[in-house]
C-alpha positions in Angstrom: 84.5 104.0 107.6 81.9 103.8 110.2 84.4 102.7 112.5 86.8 105.6 112.2 85.9 107.7 115.1 87.3 109.2 118.3 85.1 109.8 121.3 84.9 113.3 122.3 83.1 113.9 125.9 80.6 116.7 125.7 82.1 118.3 129.0 85.3 118.3 127.4 85.3 122.2 126.9 84.9 122.8 130.3 87.6 120.3 131.7 90.0 122.3 134.0 92.9 120.8 132.0 91.6 122.2 128.9 91.6 125.8 130.5 95.3 125.2 131.6 96.0 124.3 127.9 94.2 127.3 126.6 96.1 129.6 129.0 99.5 128.2 128.0 98.6 128.6 124.2 97.4 132.2 124.9 101.0 133.1 126.7 103.1 131.6 123.9 104.1 134.3 121.4 104.9 131.8 118.8 101.4 130.7 118.7 100.2 134.3 117.9 101.7 134.0 114.3 99.9 130.9 113.6 96.3 131.6 115.1 96.2 135.0 113.9 96.9 137.0 110.6 100.2 138.9 111.1 99.9 139.4 114.9 103.4 138.6 116.5 102.5 138.8 120.4 100.6 136.6 122.7 97.3 135.1 121.2 95.5 136.1 124.5 96.0 139.8 123.6 93.7 139.4 120.6 91.8 136.2 121.4 89.3 135.5 124.4 89.9 132.5 126.6 86.5 131.3 125.3 87.9 131.3 121.8 91.2 129.7 123.0 89.4 126.7 124.8 87.8 125.9 121.4 91.1 126.2 119.6 92.5 123.6 122.4 89.8 121.1 121.9 90.1 121.2 118.2 93.9 120.7 118.3 93.3 117.9 121.1 91.2 116.2 118.3 93.7 116.3 116.0 96.4 114.6 118.3 93.9 112.1 119.5 92.9 111.2 116.1 96.5 110.8 115.0 97.1 108.6 118.1 94.0 106.6 117.4 95.2 106.0 113.9 99.0 105.4 114.3 99.4 104.0 117.7 98.7 101.1 120.0 97.2 102.0 123.4 98.0 105.6 122.7 102.0 105.4 122.5 103.3 107.2 119.8 106.8 105.8 118.7 109.6 107.9 117.2 108.0 111.1 118.4 108.5 114.0 121.0 106.5 116.7 122.2 107.5 119.0 119.3 105.9 116.4 117.0 102.6 116.9 118.8 103.1 120.6 117.9 103.2 119.7 114.2 100.2 117.4 114.4 98.1 120.1 116.2 99.4 123.0 114.1 100.2 124.9 117.2 103.6 125.9 118.7 104.1 124.7 122.4 100.9 122.5 122.2 103.0 119.4 123.1 104.5 121.1 126.2 100.9 122.4 127.1 99.7 118.9 127.1 102.7 117.6 129.2 102.0 120.3 131.9 98.5 118.9 132.6 99.4 115.3 132.3 97.9 114.4 129.1 101.1 113.7 127.3 104.3 112.0 128.7 107.6 112.2 126.7 110.2 109.5 127.1 113.5 110.2 125.4 115.2 107.2 126.1 112.7 105.2 123.9 111.7 108.1 121.7 108.1 108.0 122.3 105.2 109.9 123.6 102.5 108.3 125.6 98.9 109.5 126.3 97.8 108.3 129.8 94.4 106.6 129.8 93.9 106.8 126.0 92.1 103.6 125.6 89.4 104.6 128.3 87.8 106.9 125.7 89.0 105.9 122.3 89.1 102.9 120.0 92.5 101.7 118.9 93.1 101.2 115.2 93.2 97.6 115.4 89.6 97.4 116.8 88.0 99.8 114.4 85.7 97.6 112.3 82.3 96.9 113.6 82.7 93.1 112.8 85.7 93.0 115.3 83.8 94.7 118.0 80.9 92.3 117.5 83.3 89.4 117.6 84.8 90.5 120.8 81.3 91.2 122.4 80.2 87.6 121.5 83.4 86.1 122.7 83.0 87.9 126.1 79.4 86.5 126.5 79.7 83.0 125.0 83.3 82.1 125.2 85.6 81.1 122.4 82.6 80.0 119.9 81.9 82.7 117.7 79.6 83.1 114.6 78.7 79.3 114.2 77.5 79.4 110.6 79.3 76.2 109.6 81.0 75.0 112.8 83.7 76.0 114.8 86.3 74.8 112.1 85.1 77.6 109.6 85.7 80.2 112.5 89.1 78.9 113.0 90.1 78.9 109.4 89.0 82.5 109.1 91.1 83.4 112.2 94.1 81.7 110.9 93.6 83.5 107.4 93.3 87.0 109.0 96.5 86.2 111.1 98.3 85.3 107.9 97.2 88.5 106.2 98.2 90.6 109.0 101.6 89.1 109.2 102.0 89.7 105.3 100.7 93.3 105.5 102.8 94.2 108.7 105.4 96.8 107.7 109.0 96.1 108.4 110.0 97.7 111.7 113.0 100.1 111.5 115.1 101.8 114.3 113.9 105.1 113.0 111.8 106.7 110.2 113.7 108.5 107.4 111.9 111.7 108.5 113.1 111.2 112.1 116.8 110.3 110.8 116.7 113.6 108.8 115.5 115.9 111.7 118.0 114.4 114.2 121.0 114.9 111.9 120.4 118.5 111.1 122.3 120.9 113.5 122.2 118.6 116.5 125.3 120.0 118.1 123.7 123.0 120.0 122.3 121.7 123.5 121.2 123.0 126.7 121.2 121.5 130.1 120.4 122.9 133.6 123.7 122.3 135.1 126.2 123.3 132.3 124.1 125.7 130.2 124.6 126.3 126.4 127.0 123.9 124.4 127.9 123.4 120.8 127.4 127.0 119.7 130.4 127.7 117.1 132.1 130.9 116.4 130.4 130.6 113.1 126.9 130.7 114.8 127.8 133.7 116.8 129.0 135.6 113.6 125.8 134.5 111.7 123.5 135.5 114.5 125.3 138.8 115.1 124.6 139.8 111.4 121.1 138.6 111.4 120.2 140.2 114.9 122.2 143.4 115.1 120.2 144.8 118.1 120.8 141.7 120.2 123.9 141.2 122.3 124.1 137.3 122.1 125.8 136.6 125.5 123.2 138.6 127.3 120.3 136.8 125.5 121.7 133.3 125.9 121.9 134.0 129.7 118.3 135.3 129.7 117.0 132.4 127.8 118.8 130.1 130.2 117.2 131.6 133.1 113.8 131.6 131.4 114.3 127.8 130.9 115.4 127.1 134.5 112.2 128.9 135.7 110.2 126.9 133.3 111.5 123.4 133.6 108.2 121.8 131.7 109.1 123.6 128.6 112.9 122.9 129.1 112.6 119.8 126.8 113.4 120.6 123.2 114.7 118.4 120.4 116.0 121.3 118.3 117.8 123.9 120.5 119.1 125.9 117.5 115.4 126.7 116.4 114.7 127.8 120.2 117.7 130.3 120.1 116.6 131.7 116.7 113.2 132.2 117.8 114.2 133.9 121.0 116.5 136.3 119.2 113.8 137.0 116.6 111.5 138.2 119.3 114.1 140.2 121.0 115.2 142.0 117.5 111.5 142.7 117.1 111.0 144.2 120.4 114.1 146.5 120.0 117.0 144.5 120.9 118.8 143.7 124.2 119.3 147.1 125.5 115.9 148.4 124.9 114.1 150.4 127.5 110.7 151.3 128.4 109.1 153.7 125.6 112.2 153.4 123.4 110.3 151.3 120.6 109.6 153.0 117.5 105.9 153.3 118.1 106.4 154.9 121.6 109.0 157.3 119.9 106.4 158.3 117.4 103.7 158.8 119.8 105.9 161.0 122.2 107.1 163.1 119.2 103.2 163.8 118.4 102.5 164.7 121.9 105.5 167.1 122.2 104.3 168.8 118.9 100.8 169.3 120.2 102.4 170.7 123.4 104.4 173.3 121.5 101.2 174.2 119.6 99.3 174.8 122.7 102.1 176.9 124.3 101.7 179.5 121.6 98.1 180.1 122.5 97.5 182.7 125.4 94.2 182.6 127.4 92.1 185.6 127.1 92.1 187.9 130.0 89.4 188.0 132.6 86.6 190.5 132.1 83.7 191.5 134.2 80.2 191.6 133.1 80.1 195.3 132.7 83.2 195.3 130.8 81.8 192.7 128.5 78.4 194.8 128.0 80.8 197.9 127.3 82.8 195.8 124.9 79.8 194.5 123.0 78.3 198.0 122.7 81.3 199.4 121.4 81.6 196.5 118.8 77.9 197.3 117.7 78.5 201.0 117.2 81.6 200.2 115.2 79.4 198.0 112.9 76.8 200.8 112.4 79.2 203.3 111.3 
């Protein structure tokens, strides 16, 4: 429809907050697997900041379009920052929006609000051109609108529209089926700044020990806890089990807990190649220095040998 639109500002790409979101995306290793083909590191290692800003603007369009379709005044109910990751298709995007003040999560009411959303976007209930025209006429001429057959006809149409809205309104539930399913799955693992990790069972430890043999679980959990304390803006997760598994996966791929500089398989292979070349060059002996007269005499001797 002609009314299905989201207003995009022409200078949005140069907005400092877009730069900050692009920087956050570029430093998130989880976003590397989504924005590239097979790269497991941070996206800024292979993508320029200019490209990341275009990615950020495209992801913002996805989030704002969803809010324009399913929210009232930019408030997404039954939602958290990780749901914004799913809408944008980029891990950590919800946290990046929250870090610049473009998304505010309220865990108590289970909703995410987008500040100042109505200033640049049209809510779903006001999309149709007829509704916008009616509101404009009402603003200019008062309550009397579209007097084709008198005020009575307009009132009947308004009453009919209200009846249709009441009949078509969905029944409100405390939580959507999708949200209930996600909240019931592995909800025991938690982390708080004061108490640290809780809810990790012995079965979890055994499973992770088999899946990530190069990782020392207690050390990795301590490192993850310190990282969360140093990054409080990203310490709000609805699925802590997924955070731990992602952390252990990255540690395993980088060589494990007790890895040291230069001990990755790639570094070992490079060092072996350099040592092999060094041994080959050691067997080579430099030629002794000869004066010009000695070189001339040697050349004359070689010439006589060839003539013979």
